[in-house]
N, C-alpha and C positions, 0 to 999 in steps of 0.2 A: 643774623642770629634769630630773627623772627621766623625766617624760612626753615631754619633747622628745627626750631621748636614745633612748627606746624608739621614737619615731616615726622618727628618723634611721636606726636599725638596721633597722626594718621596711621603710623606703623603699629602703634601699640593698641589701637582701637579694637581690631578683631580679637586679640587675646583677652582684652578686658570683657568683651562681649561673651566670649567662650567661657570665661570664668564665671560670669553672671548666670550662664545657662546651667551650670552645675548646681544640683539641688540635693539635699540630704534625704536619705531614706528615713521615713517616719515609722516608728513602731507604735501602732495604734492600740494593740491589745495583745495580751498573752495570759494564759491561765497560771502557769508556773514559770518562774525565771530565776536564774542565778547569774550574777555579774562578777567578773574578775576586774576589780578596780584598777589594779596596776596596768593591765593590758587593755582595759576597757573593752572586754569581750563578754557578751551575754549569751547564756544557754537557755533557750526558751522552749516551752511546750505549747502547741497550738497557737502560734503567734499570727498576728494580722499586720502585714506591712502595707504602707502606702507610699507610692512614689509617682509624683505628678498625676497623670490620669489613670493609673493602674493600681489594682489591689492584688496583693500576693499573700497566699495562705499556705499552710502545710501542717504536718503533725508535730514536727520539731525543727529547730533551726539554731544555728550559731551565727550571732550578729557581731561583725567586726566594725564597731562604730567609727573608729579612727580612719579606717580605709573606706568607709561607706560601702561595705560589701556584706552580704549574708549568704549562708549556705543552708539550703532547705532539704528535708528528708521526708519521704512518703507523703502520698496524697497532695502533691504540689499542685497548686492551682493559681494561674495568672488570669485576671480579668482586666481587659483594657477597653474602655469606651463602650461597654455593653455589646460589642460586636465580635471581639476575639476572646476566646477562652483556650488556654493551653494547660494541659495536664501532663504530669510525669511523676517518676519515683524520686528523682533527685534534681536539684537546681542550684546553680551558682550564679548569683546576680550581683553585677557591679553597677552601683548607682552613678558612678562617674561617667562610664562609657555607655550606660543604659543597655548593656548586652546581657541577655539571659542565656546561660548555657545549660540546656536540659538533657538529661540522659535517662535511659531505661523507660520503655513503654510511653513514649512521648505521643501526645495527641494534640493537634492544633485545630480548633473548630471555629469556622466563621459562618456566615449566613447561608452560603451555598455548598461548602465542602468540608471534608475532614482530612487532615494530613496526619499520617502516622509514620513514626520512624523511631530509631533507638537513640540517635544523637541529633539535637537541633540547637542551632544558635539563632536567637531571635533578638533583633534590634528594636527596643521599645520606642525609639524616636522615629525611625524610618518605617517601622512595621514590616521589616524584611526578615524572612526566615530562611535558614540555609541548612541543608544536610548533605553529607558526603559519604555516608555509609549505607545508602539505600533507603528509599521511602516510598509511600503510597498515598495518593490523593483519591478520595471517593466523593462523588456527588450523585445527584439523582440520575444522571444519564451516563456518567463516565467513571471508569476506574483506571488510574494512571500509576505506573510504577517506574522507577529509575534508580540508578546508583547515586547520582548527584542531583540536587534540586535547589531551586531558589524561588521562594514564594514572596510576592509583593502584595501585601494585604490591601493597600490603598487602591491599586489599579486592578486587583484580582488576577494579575499575571503571574504565571509560573514558568520558569525556565528549567529544562531537564537535560541531562547529559548522560550518555553511556547507558546502553541496554534499556532504552525507553520503550514501554509497552502501554498503549492506550486501548482499552476494551470498551466498546459501545454495543448497544443492541444490534446495530447494523454491520459493524466492522471491527476488525482488530488492527491497530496501527503499531508498527515496530519501526523505531527510528534511532538515529545516532544523536541528534540534537533537535530539541523540540521546545516550542513555547505554546502554552495553553492558557486561555482566559476563561476562568470559571463563570464569569458573568455573561459573556457573549457566546461561549462554546466554540470559539474559533481556535483552531490548532495550526501552528505555523512550523514548517519544516526547514531545517538548515543543514541537512546532511542526507545520506542514503536512507530512504524511507519506503516501507511496504505497507499498503493499505489493503487488507484482506477482507473482502466481503463474503456473503454467503455463497456466491457463485463466481465472483470475479476477483481480480487482484490488480492493484496499481502501484507501480514503482516510480519514485521521483527523488530528486536530490534538492529540490527547492519548490516550495509551494505553500498553499493554505487550504484547510478543510474544516468545515463546520460540522461538528458531530451531531448537531440537532437538525439542521436543515439539509444536510448532506450535499451542500454546494461546495465546489472545490475549484482551485486553480493550481496548475502545476507548470513550472517553467524551466526545468533542466533535466535532461536525460529521462524523459517520460516514457513509460511502457504500460499500457493497459491490456490485460488478458482476461478472456472469458471463455473457458473451455479450450477449443481448438483455435479460437479467434484471438487476434492481438492487434493493438493499435499504437503506433508511435507518432510523435510530433514534437516540435520544439516547444510549443505551448498547448496545454490541454485545459479546457474548461468543462466542468461536468456538474449537472444537477441530478443528484441521486434519486430524489423523490420523483421528479418528472421523467427520469431515465433519458435525459438529453445531454449530449456532449458535443464539444466543438474542438477541432484540432487545427492548428495554424503552422504552416511551413514544414517541409520535409516529412510529409505524412506517409506512413507505411501501414496498410491494413492487410493482415495475413489471415488465412484460414488453412491450417495444415491438413484438415480433413479432405478437402478437394483441391489442394495445391493451388490456391488462388492468392495472388499478391496484388494489392491495389495501392497506387502511388498518387501523390498530388501535393498541392500547396495550401489547400483550404478544404476542410472536410467537416461533416456533421454525422453524429451517430445517435440512433434512436433505439434504445434497449428493448422497448415493448415489442416492436415488430422486427427487431434484429435487422435494422436497415442502416446502411452507411452511404452517404452521398459525398462525392469528392469533386471539386472543381479546381481550376487553375492548373494546367499541365497534368491533367488527370490521365492515368493510364494503368492498365492491369496486365499482369503476366499470368499465363495459365500453363502449367506443366503438361508436357506430352511425352509419349514413349518414343517419338522419333529422335534421331540423333544426327548431328552434322560433324564434319571433320574440320577442326580449327588447329592450325599448326601441327598437322599429323596426329591430332588427338581427337577422339570422339567426345562430343559434348551434347547434353540434352538440348533438343530443339524446341524451345518454348514458343508459345503463341503470345504476341504482344498486341494489345488493343488500346487505342487512345481516342479521346474525344473531348469536347468542351466540358461535358458533365458525365460522370459515371455514378451509377447507383447499383449497389449489391444488397441482396436481402434474402433471408431464409423464409420461404413461403410454403404453405400446405400444397402438396403435390396435386390434390384433387381440384384445386382452383386453377390449374394450368391446363391449357389445351396443347397436348403433346403432339409432336410431329411423327407420323408413321414413316419408317424408313423403307424406301423401295428395295426390291429384291432382284438380284440377278440369278436366273435359274441355271441349272447345270448345262442346258443347251445354249447358254450365252444369250438368252432372251430375257426381256423385261417382264417381271412378275408383279403380282399384287403387293402393296405395301405390307410390311410386317405389323401385325396388330399386337398390342401389349399382351403378353402371356401371363396367366395366373401362375403362382408358385405351385408346382406340381412335382410330386416325388418322382414321377416317370419322366419328367423333362430335365434332361441333363444339360449342363452348360455347353454351349457351342453347337447344339443340335440345329439342323436346318428346319425350315417350315415343313418340307416334305417328310422328313424323318419324324417330326412331332406328330404329323397327321397319321402316319403309319402306326406309330405307337398308340395313339388314341384309339384307332380302329381295333387294334389287337386287344386293348384293355376292355373295350365294349364287348367284344366277342367272348372274352374270358368271363365277364360279368354275366352275360346271358347263359353261358354253359353252367355256371355256378348256380344261377337261379333255377334252371331246369332240374339240376341234381337235387337241390333243396326241396323242390316240390315233390319229387319222387320219394324222397326220404320221409316227408311229412305224411304222405299217403300210407306208407308201409309201417310207420312207427307211431305209436300212441304217445302223445306228449305227457311229460311229467307235470307235477303240480306247478312248478315255477315256470316252465316253458309254456304251459297252457295259458297261464295268466298273461304272460308276455305276448302270446299270440292274440289273445283277446284285446289287449291294449293296442297292439299294432293295427289290428283290423278295424277297431273302432276309430282310429285316428287317420283313416285314409282320406278324409275330407279336410284336413287341416289347411291345405293350400287354398281353400275357398275364401272369399272375402268375409271378414268378421261380421260386417253389417248385415249380410244376407242370412246369418244364422242366429236369429233371435230366439230365445227360449220359448216364448209364447206361441209364435207362429209354428214352430216345429212340434211342440207338444199337442197342438190342436189338430195337426194333420193325422190322417189315418195311417195305419201301419203299412199300407201299400204305397205310400209316397216314396219316390225314388231314393231320397237321402236316407230315410230311416230303414227302408227295406234293404238297401244295399249294405248298410253298415251292420244291421242286425243279422241279416242272412249270412254275412261273412263271418260273424261271430258265433253263429249257431252251432257249427260243427265242433269247435273247441269246447263250448260249454257242455254239450252232450258228452264229449270225451271225458271231461272232468268228472261228470256225474257217474259215468260208466266205470271209469278207472278207479274211483274211490268208493264204489258201492260197498255197503257194509262197514265202512269206516267212519270215524268221527271227523267229518269234513263240513259241518254245517256252516262254519264261518267262511270257509273257502267258497262254498256254493253260493252263500249269500253275497259274497264279494263279486262273484261272476254275474249273479243275477242283477245286482245293483249297477254294474257296468253296462248291462244290456238295456237299461231303461233309457228312453230317448232323452229325457232331461239331463241325465248324468253324462250322456254322450256329448251334448252341447257344452256342459260345464267343463268336461275334460278337454274338449277342443279349444274352448276359450282360454283355459289355463295353459295349454300347450302353446297357443299363439303368443300369449304374454311372455312365457318363458323363452320362446324362440326369439322374440323381439329384443329381450334383455340380454341374451347371450350372443347372438350373431352381430358382430361388428366388423365393419370394413376396415382393415388395417391401414388403407390409404387415407382414411380420415385424419390420422395423426402423423403421417409421414411428412417430413419437411425436406425441402431441397433448395439448393442455392440458385438464385436467378441474378443475372447481370443485365442492366439496361444502360445503353450509351446514347447520348443525345448530341446531335450537331457535330459535323466535321469528324465523322468516325473513320479511324484508320486502323488497319490490321496488318501485322507483318509476321510471317513465318517463312522459313527458308524456302519452302516449296509452295507457298500460297500468300498472296497479298490482296487487300481489298480496301474499298472506301465506300461510304454511304452517308446518308443524313442521320440514320438511327439504327440501332441494333438491339436485339434481345437474345439472351442465352440462358438456358437452364441446364443444370447437370442431370436432370431427370431423363431427358432424351439426348443430351450431349449435342444439341443442334444450335448452330449460329444462324440467326435470322437477320438479314439485312433489308432495310426499307428506305425508300427515298432515293431514287437514282443510284442504285448500287452498281458497283463495278468490281469484278473479281478477276484477279490474274493468277494463272497457274501455268508454270513452265513457259511456253511460247504462246499461250492462249489467253484471250480476254473474254469474259462473259459479262453481259449486261442484260437487264430486264427490270420489271416492276418490283419483283421480290426475289431474293436468293436465299436458299436454305443450304447450309453446309453441315453435314452430320459427321461427328467423330465416333469412332468405335474403338474401344480399348486405347483411347487417347491418340488415335491415328486418323488421318483423313480417310473417310469411308465413302460417302455419297454426296452428290451435289445436285440440287434442283433449282432451275431458273424458271420462274413462273410468270407468264404473260409477257409478250413482246421480248421473248428470249432471243438473244443474239450472241453468237460466238465468232471471234476472229482469231485465226491461227496464222502465225508467220514463221516460216522456216528460218533456221539460224543464219543461213547464208543468202537470204533473199528478201526482197520487199514485196513479194506477191502475197496478197491477202486471201487465204482460204476462209470462207465464210459459211456459217450455218445459222438459220433462223427458224423460228416456229413459235407456237404458243407455250410449249413446255419442253425444257431440256433436262434430261436425267443423265447424270454421269456417275461413273464408278471409278474409284481409285484402287491402285494396287501398289503396295510399298511406297505410298506417298506420291505416286505419279498417276496421271489420267490413263486409264486403260480402255474403257468402253463408254460410249455415249449414245443416247437415244434422243431423237428430236421428234415431237408429236405435234400434230395440228398445223396444217398448211406449211409443212416442212419444206424449206428451200436450202440449196447448198451451191456453193461455187468452190471448185477444187482444181488446182493446177497440178497436172500429172508431170512427173519427171522420169527421165530415162535412167539407164545404168550409170551414166557419167554425171548424174544430177543436173542435167540440162532439161529445162522445161520443154515438154513436147506438145501439150494441148491443154485446153481449159474445158472442164466438164461442169455444166450447170444442170441441176436436177430439181424437180418439184415432185413431192410425194406426201402422203398422209403420215408416213413415218420413215425416218432415215436413221440408219445405224452407222456409227463411226468407230473405227478401231484406231488406237494410238500405238506407236512404237518409237522408242528413243525420243520421247517428248514431241513427236510430230505425228500428223495424221498419216496413217498408212493406207487405209481403205475407207471408202464411203459406199455403203450399201443401201439401196432403196428397198423398203420392205413392202409397202402397199401402194398400189396405183401409181407407178412411176411414169414420169415424163422427163425428157432431158434432151440436151444438145451438147455436142462435143465440137470444139473449134480448135484447129491447130494454132500454135503460138504464132506461126508466120502470118496467119490470116487475122490475128487478133490485133485490132488497131488501138484498143484501149482496155485497161483492166476493168472488169465488170464489178460493180458495187451494188449489193442488194439494198433495197429500201430500208432505212433505219441504221445504215452502217455508221459506226463510230469507232475511232481508235485513239486512245488517250494514254500513251505511255508516260507522259509527263506527270500524271497524277498518281502513278504507281509508287507506293512507299518502298524504298529500297533498303531500309535499315531500321533497327529499333530506335535510333536517334530521331528519325523523321516521324515516327509514331509518337514519341514523347513531346517533341517540340511542336508538332502540328503545322510546321512551316514547309513550303516546297523547297526543293533543292536550289542552291545558289545559281546553278546553270541548268535549268530544266531541259530535258531532252525535247527536241523539236517534235511536234505531233506529225504523225505520218498520214493524217487525214487529208486527202487531196482537196484543195479549194476548187470551187466551180470555175471551169474554163482555164485551169492552169495545169501544167505538167506535174506529175507525181515524181517525187525523188526516187531514184533507183537504188540508192545505197543508204540504208538507215544508219543512224549514228551508232558507232561501236560495232558495226557489222563488217564482214570482209567484202571487198569490192567484187563485182561480178566479172566474168571473163572478158566481156567487151571492153570494160574500163582498163583491165590489165593489158589487153592487146593494144589499145590506143596508146597507153603510156610507153609500151615497148617500141611502137613505131616512132613516137616523138623522140625517144632516146637515139634511135638509129638516125633520125633526121639531124639531130644535133651533132652527131659524129660527122655526118656529111658537111655540116656547116663549118666544123673545125678544119676539115680538109680543104674546103673551098676558101677559107680565110687566108691561106697562104698565097692565093692567087687573086689579087684585087683587080679584077677587071669586070666589065659588064657581063661578060659571058658567064662568069662564076656566080655572080649575084642572081642572074636569071635562072641558073640551074638550081640554086638553093630555094628560090621562090617556087620553082616547079615541083620540088620535092615536098615542101611543107604544106603547100596549098591544099592538095587533096586530103592530107591527114587531118587538117583542122575541120574539114567539112564532113568527116566520118560520122554517121548517125549512131547514137548509143541505144536508142529505143524507138519504137514505132511512133508515128504521129498520134498525139493524144488530144488534138484540138477538137475532134469529133467524138460525140458520145454514142454508145450503142443504142439502137432503137429498142427501148424496153417494151414498147407496145407490140413489137413483132412477135407473132406466135412461135412458140418453141416446138420444133419438130421432134418427134420421138426418135431416140437412138438406142441401139442395143446396149443395155446396162447389166451389171452384175446383180443378181438377185440372190437373197439368202434362202 
């Protein structure tokens, strides 16, 4: 029984506490009032109500004392704790629930902000305001509007739903669901949100943004755009004032202007210098106009570049040292590099250097003829007033190109009239001045004559020169001072893959200003069946296609025919190559040029080895293989028949590393070598070189040997039916000589490199 009593007391306690919390509305004052005694209803003018810590006033009210409810009309004002003031045209207040229902021109004011709406429900106990028919919050930094809103006065938090728009001096935020704290200025997003800045825009579906400090975090479906540039990442952190951003996981940086796409797992963005740095599986894709066939369909052949760290930036073009492209002349000879041409109306797109030179000569000739004609016309025709004055000005300004410091007023004014500067300028102006006076004799031209005389004074000449120099300095501007271009830097373990070109190096630099890829740090470049190595490699693109290649210092090229392991080699100080339709067509080797080339007959059988030394060598390619090697200057060479060649000749500095060659986009992205790397063809010292490279067709000697072994096996089968010593001996006699057949000449001895090479008749261009 005692337990039951305890349970009843415990169960009834919350209800008794709730009953105690209910308080009556107190009417503190009213100017005029009428009371209905039966219903206990009062009609009041300018009443003042008090309920707990709030004071409520209005112009008129109806007070239902039994229900503890009143209805207020016009100039309604609720003051709570000297921190919250609410105004409206109409109010219904329930003292039991402590909920105020305000309608028409509702304004809720606290220390930081003002909330305006047409309908507001405000809980006096919890200090929570709710509107569902549209509202607006305004504070010093932010204006916020939405359809639904929930305002928590104690925490200064506001929750908004549907058509939420936040306007700040720096940005405009549009969201589906949003929370905003008027005290801390933090905005939290819980749905699709766009943050539109002055120049950029950010989309997210979850995150936070401080409207005052412009610091932000975004965590779901993030996309940042700025002009033609965009950045994606699973997580984005951004400091708007510092202009610094960080992206984590699945990063994609795009620039549609130059068709550049940057990928990685960790990235940083710097808005001031428009720079993005990506690490962890960093790689970039660059669009080209080449195409490849995949499943009988043509697809764009993009260039993929990967490294440990990638950096892309928009820089002033004038700060870059652009690479001049070599030129292949009409006679198939190497010409001088192309120098950057200024924009000229006479220079049409696609004109060659020779055509441009011819055009310029013709323009100069036409200009000279026009000048001669103008001089003749000036002699025969007297100038009019305006043309005469113009002639005076032009003649007086003939020395504008002189340095300004050398033309001080005092020094020139003190000189005699026969000083060269004043004499030349005044004498030149003398004829037009006389012409003016003669032409206008008898007319009112005093002002014009005075103007011409004043121009003829030495001091005025210098003043005019100084003014012209200042004007010229202010007007003439180099457009390249403001032109920006994209640059890409790659550091450590650089890999490049394109269907017709692959490369690796320690570092790389690229700029779209000259469309040149620059490799540094032990670079290796593969194209078709060729490998190029050197201290530095430049690969230039033209119209987004492979155009020229330069290998600078310690240049070395190795070329291998598709069906052979013979190494054609070329080395020198500089290699210059030209591409045609994405394939090597012509190559020049300069500076101590050496070559080793294996000639083949009509049946593709090697006939001899040709080794040459020259100051320049020219190589022609056909069907991805070397077709001709031509010595251009001071040739020396030797030709050795294959039958007499005991060992393949390798030039000093020879290297062959097919196992490092990236064979797919996947290898560029991962940065890891293939699971089963191809064996290097570089022969070790004192060992025999492999005759058949991996993945290549066997040579004829190998095929012949296999055929003989098959024939021998047939003889073994026949002999097996007769098991006697004579049959066994005959089988051994058949197989023994076949096993000992040599497949290549003895390679144990090396060629005597110190031996002088005797000249042999060679082709000359």
